N, C-alpha and C positions, 0 to 999 in steps of 0.2 A: 677191155672186156665187153664194153657196151656193144661193140659190133658183133662179137660172138654171141651175146645174148639175143641180139636182133636176128641173127642168122638162125638161132634156135627157136625163133617164134615169139619172143617178147615184143610187144608193140612199142614203137618209139615213144608213144605218149606215156609209157610206164617206165621208161629209162631216163633218168635225169643225171647227166654228167655235170656235177657241180664243183666249182673251184672257189678258192678264197685267197686272201692275202696271207701267204704262209709266214710272214714276218710277225704278224700280230699274235696276241695271246690266244692260246687254245680255248680259253673260256669265251673270248669274244667270237671266235669262229663257231663255237658251240651254240651261242645265241643266234647267230646267223643260220646255222643248220636247223635250229628249232623252227625258225620262220619258214625255211624251205620245206621241211617235212610237213608242216601244217598246210602249206600251199599245195604240196603234192597230194596229200590226203583229200583235200577239198576238190582238187581238179580231177582225181581219179575215182573218188568215192570209196577208196580202200579204207580199211580200218587200221592197217599197219603197213610199214615199209620194210624193205630189206636194205641194209646199208653194206656196201662193199667199199672199203677204204684202203688207201695205200699210204704207207709210211706215217707221217704225222697226222694224217686224217683219222687214224685210229684213236689218237689221243683226244681230239676234239669231239669225235662221235661217242667215245666212252664217257667223256665229261657230260655230254648231252644226256646220255642214258642214265648216268648216276645222279647228276645234280640238277637237271632241268626237267625231270619227269619224262624223259624220252624212252625209258625202258618199257613203258606201257604202249608205245607207238612203234616199236621195232619187233619184227618177227625174227629175222636172222641178221646177225651182225658179223661181218667178216673184216679181218685185219690182215692185209698183205704187207709183210715186212714192217710192222709197226713197232716203234721204240717204246713198247709198253712199260718197260722198267728202265728206260734211258739208254743213251748211246754216247760213247766217248767222242763220236764225230761232232756232237753239238758243242764241245768245248772250244772249237775253233770258230764259232759263229756268235755274233754279238746281238742278234735280234731277240726279242722277248720269247718268241716260240722256241728258240734254241736254248735259252736259259731254262725253260720249262722241260726240255728234253734231256737235260743233263742228269746223269745218274745221281740219285739222292736229292734232287730238287724238291722244294716244298710242294710244287705242283704235282709231281709224280707221287710223292709221299702221301699226299691227300687223296689223289685219284686211286691209289692202290691200297689204301687203308680199308679194312673191313672186307667186304665181298668184292672181288675184282670183276665179277660178272653178275651184276645185280638184276633183279627182276626176272621176267619171263623170256626175254630173247634167247635164241640159240646163238651162242658165241663160238666163233671159230677163228683160229689164227693160222697163218702160213708163214714159214720162215725158211731161209736158205742158209746153209753153212758157208756159202761163198759170198754172202752179202757184206761188202766192205763198208757200208754206211752204218748198219746197225751192229754195233759191237758193245757188249758181247752178244753172241747169238741167243743166249738164254734170256735176253731182254724181251723177246716177242711172246713166248707162251704165257697164258694167263691161267690161274687156278679157276677151274670150273668151265673152261672152254675145251673144245676139240682142237688140239694143237697138232699141226701137220708140218713135218719137215719135208722140204722139197728137194729136188735134185740140186746140183751146183748151179745156182742162178744168181745173176747180179741183182742189185737192189731194184732197178727198173724192169728188168727182164721177168721178174716174178709175175707181173701183171699181164704179160703177153704170152706166157708159156701155155701151150695147149693142155698139158696135163693138169696144171694148176687150175686153169679155167674149168675143165671137166669136174674137178673135185669141188670147186666153189659152186658151180651150177648145181651139182647134186646136193650139196649142203643146203643151198638156198631152197631147193625143191623138196627137201625131206620133211 
């Protein structure tokens, strides 16, 4: 989506495509995200960021918002195909991050306790009924978020779909 945002006029200096070691704990990734957000705010002079995450990135960024003070630094938070309530796909993976993505894990139980969308950010999720990685589909929506069902898209296709991009762009701009 970063290319589409650039095409729509967002300056490259304000678009940060950040990645991480997907095998580590989501809490460790959230700590790294906190450092990256602070770096971005200092570099741009902005007071808040918009976070557009895909898949497991939704978990670490929600952890950042809920447990590391990030909710005050986020304007719009977007989760594309995020396993917010777990996925059975994670049962076949032996990394820490996968244990945390399992339905009923201690990590998800804690993350989803209380307010699923804490603070002042505008929260939005997008999910596809054809995503074979996030099962069940009902895992993605969050209480308190704008939850959007997409067309029949695969897990990775959701991030490159023009309709989803337009919806995300409008959500971030609202």
